N, C-alpha and C positions, 0 to 999 in steps of 0.2 A: 434468644427467640428470633426466628427469621422474620425479616421485614415484610409486611403485607401491605401492598398498595393497590389502589384501584387502577386497572389497566384498561385502556380503551380497546375493547374487543378481546378476542381469544387468540392465544398463541397456537400456531400450527406449523408443521414442517411442510416444505414444498418439494414435490418430486419433479425434478427437471431433467430434460434430455439435453445434454450440452456437449460441446467439444472440449476434451481435456487431454493433457499430456503431462505426465510426471507430477500431477497434483490430483488430490482426491477429496471429496466432500466428507467431513466428519459430522457436521451438524449445520442446521439452517434455522433461522428464526424469522418469522413474518407475522406480525400482529394483524388482526382482522380490522384494520382501519378502512375507511372508505377507499376503495381501490383506485389506482391510477398508476401512471408510469413514473411519477416523481414524488413518491411519498417519503422515501428515506434519503439521507444525505451522508454526513461524515461518520467515520468509524475511528475509534481510538482504543488502545489497549494499555494496560499497566499491571504492575505487580504490587501487591500489598500483603504483608504478613506471609510471604512465601507462596501466595496463590496468584494465579493469573486471572485477570478480569477483562471484560470487553464492554464497550459503550457504543451505542449507535443513536444518531439523531434522526428525527422525523419532522414532518410538518407540525406535529402536535406536541412533541416533547422529547425526553431522553430516557432510554432503556439501558439498564445495567444487567450484566450477566457475570456469574462466576464460571470459569472454564474448568471443568472437572478433569480428573485424571482419566476418566472414561471417555473423554473427548466430547462432552455434552456442554451445551450452552444452558446453564441453569439460571433462569430468570430470578433476580433478587430485588428488583425495584424499577418503578417507572415514575417519572415526574413530568407533569405538564410544564411546558415552557413558560417563561415569563410572558412571552408573546406566543400564542398558539392559534394558528389559523391556516386556512387552505393556501394562502399566498406565501407561506414560509418556503424558501428554497434551500436555505443553508444554515446549519448550526456548526460550530467548530469547538474543538476540545484540546486541552493539553493538561497533563498532570505535573505536579511539582510538590515535593516534600510531604506527600500524604494527602494532597488536596487535588481536586479536579476542577479546572476552570472552563466555563462554558460561555459562549457568546452566540448571538443570532444576527443574521444580516438583513432581517426584515422587521417592520413594525416598530412598536414602542417596547423595546426589550431592555435587557440589563446585562451586566457582568454578574455571573452566578458562580459561587464557589461551594463545592461539595466536600465534606469532611469524610475521608476514606478510612480513618483509623478504626472504625467500628465494624468494618466489613467482616463477614457477609451479613451481619444481623441488622444493621441500620446504616443509613447514609444521610446524616443531617446536612441541611443547607445552612452554611454559616455566614453567607454574604449573598445578597440579591439586590443590587442597587444600580441605578442608571446615572449616577453622578459622573463617572469616568467614561463609561461605555453605554450608549443606548443601542448602537448597532456596530458590528464589525464583521468583516468577511472572514478573516483568519486570525488566529493567535499563535504565537510561538514563544516558548520560554527558554532563555539561555540559563542553564542550571549553574554555570560558573559564576554568574553575576546576580542571579535572582531577578532578572529583568524580564517582564512580559512585554512583547511587541504586538500591538494591536493594529492589524492591517485594514486599510479602508475604514478608518474609525469615524463614527459619528457620535458626538457627545451632545449635551444640552446646549453647548455654545456653538455648535456647527460641526463641519467636517474637517478631518486631517488625513493626509496620505498615510501617516504612520504615527501612532501614539506609543510612547515608552512609559511603562508603569513599573514601579518598584514593588517587589514582593518580599522585602526584608522581613516584614511581618506578613506571613502568607495569607492571613484572613483580613488584613487591613491594607489593601493596595493604595499606593500613593502615586500621583502623577509626577513624572520626571521631566518629560520633554515631548514636544510635538514636532515631528519631522515632516517638512513640506518642500524638499528639494526636487521632488518629482510630482507629477500630477496625481498619481494614485499608486499605492502599493497593494498588489493583489495577494501576495504571499511572501514569506520570508523564511530563511534558514539562518540561524545565528549560533556560532560556537566561539567561546572565549572572546566575546565582544565583536567578532568579525561577522558582519551581516551581509548575506547574499539576498539582494532585494529583487524580487520579480515584479517589475514595474509596468506590466501590461504592454501597451504599444511603445513604451520607451525602453524596452529591452531589459537587460540585466545590469544592476548597479551593485557595487560592493563598497561598504563603508565600515569604518572603525568606530565603535561606540564605547571605547575604553573610558572616555569621559562622555557620558550619555547626553549631556547638555551641549556638547561641542563635537558632533560627529565629523569624522574626516573622510573624505572621498578617497578610496584606494584604487578603484578601477571601474570600468564599465564596458559593456558590449551592446551597443545600440543597433548595429547592423550585422546580420549574419545570414547564412543560407537557410531557406525555409522559415524565414522570420514571420511570426504571427503575433498573437497576443501572449506575451510571456506570462505564464500562469503559475508555475510552481517548479521546485527543484530540491535537490538533496546533495549534501557534500560527503565525499568519501572519508573514511576514518583517518587516512593520512593527509587529508586536506589538499590533495593534488588534483583531484578530478571532481567535476560537478555535473550531475545529470539534470537536464532541463526539459520542461514540457511547455509547448505552445498550444494553447487551447483554440486552435483554428482548424477548420475542416481540412482533413487529409494531410496535415503537417506531421513530419517525423519528429521523434524525440532527438535531443542533442546531447552528445558527450563532449564535455568541455575540459580543456587543460587549464587549470587555474593555479598551477605551480608558481606562476608569475602573475600576481593579481593585476599588475599594471599592463599585462599583455595577454588577455584571455582569448583563447582560440577554440572554435568548434573543431573537433578532431574526427567526428563521425556522426552519421545520422541513420536512423532506422525506424521501422514500424512493421507491425504484422501485415500480412498480405491478404487476410481473410475478408476484409470489408474495405472497399476503396475509400470510403469517407470516414473511416475511423480516425480517432486522434486521442492522445493521452490526456488524462485529467490530473491525477496526482501520482507521486512516486516516492519511494523510500529506497535507500541504498545501504546494503549491509554486506561486508566482507566481499566486495567486488561483484555482488549480485544486485541487480536493479529490479524492483517490484513495482509494476505499473498498474493503476486502475484505468482501463480503457473504456470509454463509452462504446457500447454495443459489443465489445470484444472481451469484456471481463478482465480477469487477472492475466497479465503477460509478464513473464520473468525472463530477463536477459542476463547473460554472463558478460560483464563489462570490465573484467580485469585487464583486458587489452582494450584501451579506450579508442584505439584505431579500428577495432574489429569486433563490435558487439555481436553476440550470438544468442538467438532465442533458444531457451532450454526447457521451458515449461509454460503451460497456459491452462486456464480454466474459465470457460465462458459462462458467466453468471446470468446472462440474458439470452434465453433460448428463442425469444420472439423473432419475427422476420426482420432482417436488415434490408432497408430499401434506401434509395438515394436521398430521400427527405426525412427518413426516420433516424434522426441523430439526437444527441444528448440523452440517449436512453442507456440503461444498464449501469455498469459499475461507476461509483462515485469515488470511493476512498479505499485505501489499503493500509494495513498496519502490519509491519514485518519485523518488529523488534522484540517479540515475546521470547524469553529464554528457551522455551521448549521447541522453538522453531515452527510452531503452528502459526498459520496466517489468518488474518481477519480481512474480509472484503465486504463493503457495503454496496448493495445494488439498489438503485432508486425505486425499483418495483418489487424485487424479490427479497429485500431485507438483508439480514446479516448472515454471512457465511463463515463458518470455521473450517479451514482447509488444512489438510495434511500435505507435507512437502519435504522431500529430502534433497538437499543441494547436491549437485553432481560432484564426483571426486575431482580434485585438482591434480591430475596425474599427467606426466609427460609421456607422450606416445609418438611414434613415428607416423608419417603421413599414411593414411588408409589402413593403419593398424586397427584391429578390432579385438574384442574380448569381453570377459565378464569381470567386474570389479565389485567387491573383493573376491578372490578365488583362493581358497575355499570360501563357500557362501554359508552364511548363517542368517537365515530369515529373508532379507531382501538384498538385491544386488542391482548394479547398473550394467546394461549393455552399452559399450562405447565403440564408436568408430570415428577416428579423427578426420576432419575436413569433409565430413558428410554434409552435402548441401541438403536443405530441407526438401524431403520427398518421402512419399509413403513407402513404408517397408514393414515386414512382419518378422518376428522372432518366434520360431517354432521350437519347443522344448521336447527332447526325446530322452527316454531312460537308457540304461546300459544295454538293453536288449533291442533298442531301436524302436520301441513303442512310443507313439505320439502321446504327449502328456497335456500340453496346453499351448496357446498362442498369444502373443502380445503384438499390438499394433503401435508403430512408432513413426515419428517424423523428424525429430531432432537428433543431434549426434550423440546424446545420452538418453537412455530410456530406463526408467526405474521399473523393476519387476518384483512383485511380491511373490516369493517362492517359499513362504512359511509352511504351506500345506504339503510340500514335497518331503519325502523321507530322505534320510542320509544315504548317500551313494554317488555313483558316477553318472553324469548326464552329458548331453551334447545339445548344442543349439544349431539351428539352420536359419541364416539371415537371407531374406530375399527382398530386393528392391524392385518394386513394380515399375519404376520410372526408368532406371538404368539397366534393369534385367540382371543385375549382379547377384550372384549367390555365393555365400560364404558359410563356413561352419567351423566349430571348435568345441573341444571338450571342457568340462568344468566339474567341480566336486561340491557337493552339499554336505555339511557336517551339522550335527546337532549339539 
């Protein structure tokens, strides 16, 4: 039997006019809470029983969704927070071994654990207690050790920069250690006991928690270009690069070479140019592609396989309201990019949860200024590509074998995804025109069914 819970308000979809490239909206959820620019906060995703799920936090509680094969967000549960009030800014989540862990950074809250084994029919709360965590800003679980790291932790005994908690028994957490070698830990990424600590104004620290009660400092980077408030980061699969966000007005994100932990270096910096005061909030890194949630500028996707030369390859602005010099901290809060299907989750502080479609660009080797359609022949969708194309407006016009105009696509990045599923099998050609450089190019391609 499907879980039925009382939801504050009514669920409805929002029609937005936004800037987008290589990303498209599949579904959107926004409950009829009292409106404001800062209702929603963190987003998380997970897989249980072979099905994908999404979670979003708000001022008032936590909403659960099953992500259907038809690309819908099917609401399956809502829970008021342990602390539920207008002054809530942030909740945070992480799943582990079939359980979801939740904290809140305001009020008299708790560490809450949801049992995910009965989805989609029910979501029992198996633990809801303040003895270890009253408030925390972020949590991260190292699956290799079963340790939960609680950042900016407040307990009944006071505050700690970082609290380490054992999940050996996933529903009976046990305190292991309180880490206070920095003033404050805002966020953390941990893999195989190596922790990348985003320490706010004290920059980036790296520590070994193999013996969690005796952490060993491995490296640090306190001073670097465009230094601000070191907010969040994510490690590449090979452990050689780390992408880092400073939550400070106008600052660029940083690509860091961490192949030598004792000698961490920033190799490149970048940011979108759509809003001067934009800055990144959170980030995930997967297969050399960085997925950012940007205040005011929504989802921004960069190819960072070359850490010396990041390239923006896609974006979707979740916040269509006016961007002004003082209108900051609006829009996208979180991003989740690890679902097996490749679908993306983004939370917008005002407009709620977005389920987005995205196809990563092909990793093909081409000569400078070479252009074409990939794959060719085409089945369904394809990418237009042109190597070393600087961001500028261009159009791709599609013509059939008789020279009849079929449709047009607008691009700005060096890869542009085009949905060609509506076209019949046959020979076609495209005409590329760049309105900035006045360059015109053309080439033939084939569609098969």
